[in-house]
C-alpha positions as CSV (number, residue, x, y, z in Angstrom):
1,M,7.9,27.5,-10.5
2,N,10.2,28.7,-7.8
3,L,12.9,26.2,-6.6
4,Q,13.5,28.1,-3.4
5,E,9.9,27.9,-2.4
6,I,9.7,24.2,-3.3
7,G,12.8,23.6,-1.2
8,Q,11.3,25.5,1.7
9,R,8.1,23.4,1.6
10,I,10.2,20.2,1.5
11,H,12.1,21.5,4.5
12,H,8.9,22.4,6.3
13,V,7.6,18.8,5.8
14,R,10.8,17.3,7.1
15,T,11.3,19.5,10.1
16,E,7.8,20.7,11.1
17,I,5.6,17.8,10.0
18,T,7.9,14.8,10.5
19,G,10.5,16.2,12.9
20,L,13.1,14.0,11.2
21,S,16.8,14.5,10.3
22,Q,17.7,14.6,6.6
23,R,19.2,11.2,7.0
24,E,16.1,9.6,8.6
25,F,13.7,11.4,6.3
26,V,15.3,10.1,3.1
27,R,16.1,6.7,4.5
28,R,12.4,6.0,5.0
29,M,11.8,7.1,1.4
30,G,14.8,5.1,-0.1
31,I,16.5,8.3,-1.4
32,N,20.1,9.3,-1.3
33,Q,20.8,11.9,1.5
34,S,22.7,14.2,-0.8
35,N,19.5,14.8,-2.8
36,I,17.5,16.2,0.1
37,S,20.1,18.8,0.8
38,T,20.2,20.2,-2.7
39,L,16.4,20.1,-2.8
40,E,15.9,22.0,0.5
41,K,18.4,24.6,-0.7
42,G,16.4,25.1,-3.9
43,Q,19.3,24.0,-6.1
44,S,17.4,21.4,-8.0
45,L,13.9,20.3,-8.9
46,P,12.6,17.2,-7.2
47,S,12.4,14.1,-9.3
48,C,9.1,12.2,-9.9
49,F,10.5,9.4,-7.8
50,F,11.3,11.7,-4.9
51,L,7.8,13.3,-5.1
52,F,6.1,10.0,-5.3
53,S,8.1,8.6,-2.4
54,M,7.4,11.6,-0.3
55,H,3.7,11.3,-1.1
56,I,3.5,7.6,-0.3
57,T,5.7,7.7,2.8
58,Y,4.5,10.9,4.4
59,D,1.0,11.5,2.8
60,V,2.1,14.9,1.4
61,N,-0.1,16.7,-1.1
62,L,2.2,17.1,-4.1
63,N,0.2,20.1,-5.4
64,W,1.1,21.9,-2.2
65,I,4.8,20.9,-2.6
66,M,5.0,22.2,-6.1
67,T,2.7,25.3,-6.0
68,G,2.0,26.0,-2.3
69,A,-1.8,25.7,-3.0
70,G,-4.0,23.5,-0.9
71,E,-3.3,21.6,2.3
72,V,0.1,20.0,3.2
73,S,-1.5,16.6,3.9
74,C,-3.6,14.5,1.6
75,K,-5.6,13.3,4.7
76,T,-7.5,16.6,4.6
77,N,-8.4,16.0,1.0
78,S,-9.3,12.4,1.3
79,N,-11.8,13.1,4.2
80,S,-14.0,15.0,1.7
81,K,-14.6,11.9,-0.4
């Protein structure tokens, strides 16, 4: 597990997928803004609460966040049901 890569994927979701500032991105999730900065820098591992909130709020595939495998969005995965 590479924290730098996880941080880059979180940053990608925030900037490329949602287009939100750090403040607005975490506000919608109910997370402290200081946490997103350390996560994006690859300085810490995201908590279960952060991952769950990101999944629920932005429909992000958590397997992609943690491993880089699969699609960014769960919408692609749910269409195959």
